[in-house]
C-alpha positions as CSV (number, residue, x, y, z in Angstrom):
1,M,-28.0,26.9,29.6
2,A,-26.6,28.7,26.7
3,D,-24.1,30.4,29.0
4,S,-22.8,26.9,30.3
5,F,-22.0,25.8,26.9
6,L,-20.3,29.1,26.0
7,I,-18.0,28.8,29.1
8,L,-17.2,25.2,28.3
9,A,-16.3,26.1,24.6
10,Q,-14.0,28.8,25.8
11,A,-12.3,26.6,28.3
12,A,-11.6,23.9,25.7
13,G,-10.3,26.4,23.2
14,G,-7.4,27.4,25.4
15,Q,-5.7,23.8,25.2
16,S,-3.0,22.7,22.8
17,P,-3.9,20.9,19.7
18,V,-1.0,18.6,20.1
19,P,-2.6,15.8,22.4
20,S,-5.5,15.9,19.8
21,I,-3.0,15.3,16.7
22,V,-1.3,12.5,18.7
23,L,-4.5,10.8,19.4
24,F,-5.5,10.8,15.8
25,I,-2.0,9.5,14.7
26,G,-2.2,6.7,17.2
27,L,-5.7,5.8,16.2
28,F,-4.5,5.6,12.5
29,V,-1.5,3.5,13.4
30,I,-3.9,1.1,15.5
31,M,-6.3,0.8,12.6
32,Y,-3.4,0.2,10.1
33,F,-2.1,-2.9,12.1
34,V,-5.6,-4.2,12.8
35,M,-7.4,-3.7,9.7
36,I,-5.5,-2.6,6.6
37,R,-2.3,-4.6,7.0
38,P,-4.1,-8.1,7.3
39,Q,-6.3,-7.2,4.4
40,Q,-3.1,-6.5,2.1
41,K,-1.6,-9.9,3.3
42,Q,-4.7,-11.7,2.2
43,L,-4.9,-10.0,-1.2
44,K,-1.3,-10.8,-1.7
45,A,-2.0,-14.6,-0.8
46,H,-5.1,-14.6,-3.1
47,R,-3.1,-13.1,-6.0
48,E,-0.2,-15.6,-5.6
49,L,-2.9,-18.7,-5.5
50,V,-4.7,-17.2,-8.6
51,S,-1.5,-17.1,-10.5
52,G,-0.4,-20.5,-9.5
53,L,-3.5,-22.2,-10.6
54,K,-2.7,-25.2,-13.0
55,K,-4.6,-27.9,-14.7
56,G,-5.3,-30.8,-12.2
57,D,-5.6,-28.7,-9.1
58,E,-8.7,-29.4,-7.1
59,V,-10.2,-25.9,-5.9
60,I,-13.2,-24.5,-4.3
61,T,-14.9,-21.4,-5.5
62,Q,-16.3,-18.7,-3.3
63,G,-19.7,-20.0,-4.2
64,G,-18.8,-23.5,-2.6
65,M,-18.2,-25.3,-5.8
66,I,-15.6,-28.0,-5.7
67,G,-14.0,-29.1,-8.8
68,R,-10.7,-30.0,-10.6
69,I,-9.2,-27.5,-13.0
70,Y,-9.6,-28.8,-16.6
71,L,-8.4,-25.8,-18.5
72,V,-6.6,-22.4,-17.5
73,S,-7.0,-19.3,-19.5
74,E,-5.9,-15.9,-19.0
75,R,-9.2,-14.6,-17.0
76,E,-11.2,-17.9,-16.4
77,V,-10.7,-21.7,-15.5
78,T,-12.8,-24.7,-16.4
79,L,-13.8,-26.7,-13.7
80,E,-14.5,-30.3,-14.0
81,V,-17.2,-30.8,-11.1
82,A,-18.2,-34.2,-12.2
83,N,-17.2,-36.8,-14.9
84,G,-17.9,-34.9,-18.2
85,V,-19.7,-31.5,-16.4
86,R,-17.5,-28.7,-16.9
87,I,-18.1,-25.0,-16.0
88,R,-16.4,-21.9,-16.3
89,V,-15.6,-19.5,-13.6
90,L,-13.2,-16.3,-13.3
91,K,-10.0,-16.8,-11.6
92,T,-10.7,-14.3,-9.0
93,S,-13.7,-16.6,-7.8
94,V,-11.5,-19.4,-6.9
95,A,-11.4,-19.2,-3.1
96,G,-8.7,-21.6,-2.6
97,R,-7.2,-25.2,-2.8
98,Y,-9.4,-28.1,-1.8
99,A,-7.7,-30.6,0.4
100,T,-9.6,-33.8,1.2
101,A,-9.7,-35.1,4.8
102,G,-7.4,-38.0,4.0
103,E,-4.8,-35.8,2.2
104,P,-2.8,-34.0,5.2
105,A,-2.3,-37.5,6.7
106,A,-1.0,-39.1,3.5
107,A,1.4,-36.1,3.1
108,A,2.7,-36.8,6.8
109,K,3.1,-40.5,6.1
110,T,5.2,-39.6,3.1
111,E,7.4,-37.0,4.8
112,D,8.1,-39.8,7.7
113,K,9.1,-42.2,5.1
114,K,11.5,-39.6,3.7
115,E,13.0,-39.1,7.0
116,E,13.5,-42.7,7.8
117,K,15.6,-43.3,4.3
């Protein structure tokens, strides 16, 4: 049994390392385009979202809280989640802007009116 492993090891040792290197480089390139690049794009989009927050925007947090921005500071935003109810959250915990169900249809109607004029 040990002799067969020794024979296999000797047979594999005589091959050129170039195909193995090409395989590893190919795997890295695939991993870059499948995993790393999309994540970098997502982080860039989130940074732009956080830097563009302003008073009056309706946002949703990573925890699922929906509120209107009442105050923006350097690291935090104050959300008004109900009349007179305000909470402070970190800017980085804002997941995105919140669009109500009727908003996209209303935006499309205003664009149609602009095109008619």
